[in-house]
N, C-alpha and C positions, 0 to 999 in steps of 0.2 A: 310566556305564551307557548303553548304546544298544541299540535293538531291531534285530534282523536277521531278516527273514522269508524263508523258503525255500519256494517253491512246489514241493513234492515231486511232486504231480500236481494236476490240476484240482480234486480233492476233498480233498486232504491238504495242510495247511499246517504248516510248522515255524515256531515262534515262539522265537527265541533271544534271550536277554539277555546281551550281552557285558559282562563285568565286568573292567574294567582297573584297578579300585581295590584288588583283592585282592592281597596280597603273598605269602601262604602258603596253598596249597590244603590242606585238612584240617589246617591249622595247622602244616604241616611241609614241604610241597613248594613251592619257589619257582615262581612263575608270572610271569616277567618280561613276558610279552605278554598276561597275563590269562587268563580262562577263560570259556566260555559255559555257560549253563544252558538246556537245551532242553526245550520242551514242544511237543506236536503236537495239531492239531485236525483231526478227520475230519468232514466235512459229508455227511450222507446223510438218509434218512428219520428216523434218529436221529442226534444229534450227540454225538460223543465227544471229550473232552479226555484226552490221554495225558500224565499226570504234570504236576506243578507245578514251581516253581523255588525257589531258595534265598531265604531271608528278605531277604537283601541286595537282591534284585531284585524284590521284591513289587510295588511301585508301577508300575514300568515294564511288568512282565508283565501285571498286571491291566488296565491301560489298553489295552495292545495286544490282549489277549484280548477285552475288552468291545467294542472297535472292530470286531473280526472277527465277533463274534456279532451285532452290530447289533441289540441289544434282545432277541434270542432267549436262551433258557436251554439249557445243555447237558443232555443226557439222562443221560450217563454221565461219570464220571471214572475212568479206569483208572490204578491205582497200581502201577507196575512195580517200584518200589524205594522203601523207606521211609527211606533215608538223608536227613538233613535238607536237603541241597542240592537234593533233588528233591521232598520231601514237605512242606516248610515251610508251604505254603499250602493243604494239604488241608482243614484245618478252616475256614479263611477262605472257600474256594470253596464248601464244603458249606453254610456259613451264608448265603452270598450267594444260592445257588440251592437252596432247601429241597426242591425236587422232584427234584433230581439224585441219581442212585444212584451209589454208589461201588463199584468193582469191584476185587477183590483175592482173595488166598487166605487160608487160616486164619492163617498167620504174619503176613501183611500187616496184618490187623485187630488181632492181638495187639500188634504193634509200634506201630501207630497209636494204640492205646489208651494205650500208655506215654507217647507224646508229647502226645496230645490226649484226655485222659480224658473220655468221654461225648460227644464231639463228633459222632459218627456213630451215629445210632440204629440198632437192629438191623434195622428194616424197610427201611433204605436200603442195607443191605449186600448186594452180589451176590457170593456166595462161589463161586469157581471152583476147579476141580481141573485137574491137568495134562492137556492134551488137550481141555479144554472149549472151546466157541466162543461168540461173541456176535454176533448178527445186527444190523446197523445199517441194513439195506436192501439195496443192491447190494454193500455191503462186509461182509465177515465176518472177525472177529478170532479167531485160533486161539491159545490160551494155551499156552505151552511153559515149563515150570518150569526154572529155571537156578539151583538152590541153590548158595550160596557163590561166585557170580560177581557180587559178592563178599560178599553177606549171605545168610542162609538163606532169606529170603522172595522173592528175586529171581525174576521171571518176565519172559519176553519175549513179544511179540505179533507174530504173522504175519498180515498182511492178504492174503488169497488172491487177490482179484480184481485187485489192482494189484501183487501180488508184493513187498510191502514188509515188511521185518523191523524192528520197533521193538525195539532191542537192549539197552535199559537202559544200564548202564555199559559193556557190551561195545562195542568199536570206538570208544570215546571217546578224546578227545585234549585235552591242555592247549592253551591259546591260544584266541583269539576266532574267531568265524566271520566270513568276509569273502569278497568276490568274488575269484575266482581260486584258491580252495582246490583242491588237487590231491593226488594220491598222494604226490608228492615232498615237499610241505610238511606232509604228515600223519605221515610215518614217525617222525621224531625225537621229536616231542612225544608221539606215541601210544606209542612204545616206552617212554619214561620213565614215562608214565602207567600203562601196563599192568604193567610189571615191578615198579614200586614199590607199586602199589595192589592189583593182582589176581595178581601173580606167584606168591604162595604156592599159589594154587588151580589149578595147571595141569591136574590130572586132571579137575576140574569143568568147566574151559573145554573140554577135549577132549570131554567128554560132550556139552556144548552144541553144539560143532562137528559132532559126529556127527548130532545131531538136525537141525541146520541143513542138512547135506548132503542131506537128504531133501526139502528145500524148494526151490522155484524162486524164487530171490531176485533181484530187479532193483535194489532200493535198500535201503540199511541206514540207519536213523535212530537214532543214539545220543543219549544224554542230555547229552553234552558233545561239542563239535566239530562238524564239517560233516557233512551228509548225504552218504553214499558212494553213488556211482552209476557207470554205465558198466561197464567191465571190473573186476569185484570180485576177480579172481584174486590180485592182489598183496596185498590186504588179508587175504584168507583164508589165504594162504600164510604171511604173517608171524604171524598169530595161531596157526596150527598150530605154527610154529617156536618161538615164545615159550612157548607152553603145553606144549610137549614138552621144554623145557629144552635145546634144541639151539642152538648158536651160529649167528648169521647169517654171521659171518666166521670159519670154523674155523681158518684159518691166521694170523689176526691176533693179536698179543700186546698185552695191556694191561700197562703198567708203572705201578703205583700206589705212591706213596711217602708216608710220614708222617715228616717231618723237623723237628727242633727248631731247630737252628742252621744248617741248610743243607747239612751234610756228607752226610747220607743222601740228600737230594734230588740232590746232585751225583753221588753214586754211582749213583742210579737213572738219571740222564740219561746217564751213561757206559755203563751196561748197555743202555739203549735204543739208543745209537749202535752198540754192538757187534752187537746183534741186526739193526739195519738194514744194517750192513756185511755181515752173513751172508745178507742177502736177505729178511729178514722185514719185514712191514708192522707198525708199532708205533704205539700210541696211548699218550700219557703223561698221567697225572693226578696233580696235587699234592693229596692228600686234605686238606691243611690249608687250602686255598684254593678248593676245589671242593665244592659241596654234595653230600652223600652220594647224593642221588637220581640225579645225573648219573653218579656213579661206579658205582652199582649197574647202571644201564642199560648202561654200557660193558662191565662185567664179563660181563653176559649176552650182549652182542653178540659179544664176542671168544671165541675158542676156547681161548686160553691166557693166563696172566698171570704177572707177576713182582711180588711184594710186597716192598717195602723199608721197614723200620720201625726207628725208634730205640727203645731201651729207656727207660722212664720210671718212676722209682720202683719198679723191679723188675717193672713191667707193660708192656703195650704202650702206645705213645704214643696218647692217646685217639682221634685221628682214624682210626687203623687199627682200633682196637677197635670203634669205631662202624660202620665199613665192614663188618667181618667179621660183626658182629651183624646188620646189615641183610641181608647175603647169606644168612645162616642162616635168618633170619625169612622171607625170600622163597623159600626152598627151592632155593637155588643148588646146582647139581650138574653132574657129568659134564664136568669141566675138568681141564687140566694146569696146575700151579702151581709156580713156583720162588720161593725165599725168600732174602732178604737182610736181615741184621740189623746194628744198630750199637749199641755199648755200650762206654763207656770202660773200665770195670772189671769189670762183670758182665753181659755181654749175655744177655738172656733172650727177646728178641723172636722168634727162630726157633722156640724151644720152644713159646712161647705161640701163635704163628700156626699151628704144626703141630697143636697140640691143638684149636684152633678149626676148622681145615680138615678134620681127620680126623673131625669130628663131622658133616660134610656128606656127602651121598651121591655116590659116584663121583668123588671128587677124587683125582687122581694127583699126588703130590708128587715133585719132582725130588730125586735123591740128593745132588747137590752143593748145598751151602748156603754162601752168602757171609757171612762174619762180619767186620765192620769194627770197629776200635777207634779211633774218632775219624775221621780223614780217610783217603781211599783212598791206598794205597801199592803198591809193586810186588807184594807178596805177595797183596794184595787183588785186584789186576788179574788175577793168575793164577787165583784162585778165580772171578772173574767170567767169564773166558774159558771155564773148565770148565763153568760153569752155562749160559752162552750156547750152547756146543756141545751140551750135553745137551738143552736145550730145542729146538734146531733139529733134533736127531736124533729127538726125540719127535714133533715136528711132522711130520717126513717119514714116520715110522712110522704116525702117526694118519691122515695124509692118503692 
C-alpha cells in the first residue's frame, strides 16, 4: 500500500491508496497492476471528506487524512456509494469525529445501517434529495442521483465554483494512480472495469451522461483511478459508446475459442487467418487461458465475433459457457456472430451457442456454421471459407 495525493485544485485534494496486494477486485476480476481507492478532501469554511476507502487501506488512509487535517475535524462526510471498497471506514470516521455530519440519501443510510447498525445517530444524518446543494463556503456541492451506476443509492457531486464532478464509480479504472497517467493508459483498464462492473446498466449511465451534459465540468474525480483533467472529450465519448452498446471498432472481428485438446483452437486460428487474408482486423482470445473479464471487454470493443467451441458432455465446454453467461449478464447486444463447433460423435455446441445468443438483444447470427469432427479437413476448410465470406459480406453491409 502507498499513498498518492492529487492536488486537484488549491482547495481540493485527492487521497488515493494504491493497493498492489489485491489479486481479484470484487473477488473475481484480476488486477495485475493493483487498484486505487480514492477519497477527496475539500477545505473551505466547512471541511468535507468525500468517501472513505476499503478496509484493506484503512491505516494508510487515516494517517494521510489526519496529516492533511492537521488537528482539525471535518464538518461533513459525503457518502457517494456504500459499496464496501468505499464505505468501509464510515463508522470509524464517524466515531473519531463525533461532531462530523454524514451526508447521503435515504438509500445511503438504509444501506449503511445494514453494514454498521446504530453507528450514525439520526441527529448526525444530513439527508439529501436529487438536486439538493450543500454550502461549504466558497464551494457548493450539487448532488445528482445516479441510481444503478451501479448500486441504487449512488449519487455524484458537482462542485460548481471549480467545476469538479465527483463521479463515484463512474469513470473509474483498474490500476494504481501514478505520475504520467493519461488518456492512453486509462482506456484499456477503464474499458474492462466499466463493461464488467457497470456494463449491465447502460441506460442508467446514459441518464447520468445527459445530466452531466448540462454541467460545465473541468475535472472528473472518480473513486478508482486517476483524476481526469484537460480535454475530457475522449473520456465522455467512450462512456457514451460503452453505455450505448456500440462497438469501438465496428469492423474488427473477435475470434474466441474454447478448445479441449487443441483442435478447436487450431481451427479458430485458421479462421482468423482466413479473415485477415480477406482484409479484416482480427483479435484472437483463447477462453481457456484468458480471464473472462478480458474476453468480455474485447467482445464489447469489436463489432463482430466468431465463436469456436468444443462439445463437452453434451454441453458447451465450460469456458465458452462462462463467457456467454457473462455477456448476457452484462447486457451484450447489437453484434454479428459466426459459429464453429467441434464434436467427435455428437456436436452440440452450435445449437447451444445459438440458444444463448438468441437470448441476447440484436445479435445477428451468420447462416453458415462450421461443424468439425475432430481435426480440420478439406470439407471443414470449405465451411470455414463460406463462413469467412459471409462475415466479410455482413461487415461490408453493416459498415
